[in-house]
Phi, psi and omega in degrees: 000131183292143188285138184288129183281133181293133179280127175269145183243126175313132182294339186283351188255011178250143178266178188295330177289321175296323175301308180307312178303313183294324178300300185306313186295320183287321179290321175295323177291319172298324182289319179292320175303315183299316180292323185291331182269007183282149173244173184293324176293314188288328176298309179294324176304307181295327182292320178288324180297314187272349175293331175264004176274086178270128172275131182248107184293346178272356180233174174275121183261125190248132166247131183239129179239145188049051190292338188049220180283340171116020180306303179299322185286322177293315178300317175297310177297327173293321179298322184293318175305314185293316189285336181257316186262336177118175182292321176299325179289320173299313183294326178287327177289324176298325189261352178212124188295321177303317183294318181302308181293325177298314180284321183297318186290346177286329192228357182232149174226108174283092191291332181193144175218141185222127171191147183251015173276101187311309184294321179291322182291324176294322179291315177309308186290322182293324185254337190244315196278078180282324176223180177094186191243134177241116180255113186266008183285162163310128179300332178297338178272356180274118182281336168202167184233142184294159175299136175217168174263328183221131176245129188242149174146140179249109184289147180302146178303124185288152171273157187209166176218118189307312189260002189259221192277169179295168181294331179299325184268000179270115187298347175294338195253033182297328178293319176293319183295315180290334173300316177291321184300315186288325173302314183287335178286311186281329174047059173293159178291324184219146171230154180226126182229149181231145186212176183280163181305322187293348182298326182297333184249356175311129176052043173057035176086001184286326179297313178300322180288327172292332180288319175303318178297313184301313181290330175293320177291339177278352175105027187229139171270129189240139166236152182229140179209139179271124179236142175255125186296341181290346178272005188225043177069014175260125176283062192193130177275114190211105171268128183221153176267131175246135181243115186242125183242138176243128180304139191298335180281352177245356186296330184287329182273343181222118172244114184294145180237120179287146176289140183282156184293150184239300178277146181084018178235178168304338181290311185206149175290168175297150166275129188260164173306317182298326174289329190271321189229009183297336182273356179273162184291148178295332184231068178287168186265341185271060183233132171301124183236106177201180180285169186247128178285167178302321176300318182290321181274011182273358175205165179294136180240006183242118173266165178277162173303320185274013181240177179268161181290153161295161175311123177283121180269160184273052176207133174292322177304326188260008184293139180302170177277148171301136193277003177287163174083197188273145168303157175289155179235136184276124183250339172201182184293340184239006185213133175243155175233158180273151170237154178073192183257345186259092179217114180204167179278157173301140172293171170302306177309311184295324179285328180292318179298319183290326175283357180065033171286137171298151183295338179289350182280112181264128174261130178286151169259019179082356172066030184274138182261157173059046175229158178293165177292325178299319185292317175302317178291324178295330179297329180278322177299321181301312182291325179291317185289329181278345185283155170280137179303130189304316183287327173296310172306321182297316188288317178298326186266351189302316180301315179295315174298326171310311189291312180294319176305312185287314184296328182262004175052050175298133179217117181245179181300123181302332179302332186276343182291142172227224181290156189304139178293154171278113179278123187265000000 
């Protein structure tokens, strides 16, 4: 007998109760599928893994999905240090890895992180994960997620069909579905997700509306805001959507507020390329070196020293030009050319600086053998370009950390306390 094909229902015809019903059914199906595909080995692996995933009631417990190299996580942990220990502790943590771990480990517990990109996992573990669990499996194979206070992670932009099924029923959106499954398992007080600017206009706003409805059905009051990183001490024009959800049972006591723009306003000037990378060598070794495509040369790729960078992308080949030397010249509506002798892509370290990673943060090349130097470098460019700028993450999460520190009555060693935190 042929399997009966599932009938799709237009997302526009559902009320809130129907959305909740569809969500719960879909999550139950996905959880059952994960359990069904378990082997004896995978059962033992997960049992041992979660045995070490300890919720610590004396700290803020973080669950991180699609964690990548850890830009959002690092910014969040630095925000917690600033909001609890003060500006001096933040500055020393930003400048020194040992100081960062000293303060972070007093009040934060990364109870679980998940990503299956090997090079990014190695970077995350090398720089961020002093304690806690790092799960490198495909998220579809995880049968349950541990309790947390704060969940972080930007799910991939969903695929959609305007007149077709809800996002939950579209097979392209399995990562989005499992993000919600983790949320319903972990039940954090707050979650923070980041996504691309285009999410706000997909299907004339219908996709974003569905996302809000799905998270509401999962038990969260959701707000959405488009922010530009250049307004938060990041020397780069980079617009991203942030989605912040507060669990319904605490929403009355806490209403999240997005940070107001700071740099690029009457309050403070923008942080420029000169400010960010002007002290670095002119001819570094960590530069992706190859020819340029016609697409690359179809527009200007070089900013001036007194400007902010173009958006840092997840590709060495697509890295913007170093601002030194002569500017590029437009020769037709579809072609620009280089001038002078100093024309190269931004280096790995320069891109990391522009994404506001501290200099102590080391990116792994995945430890791959028998590959070209460009391939090794591209592994690092990819992690950097995919990350949330660290200082943008700090400003977005500061309000949440203030609330969690108070709500959870976080208390660390008084000897570590210093000057009052800058409330952002």
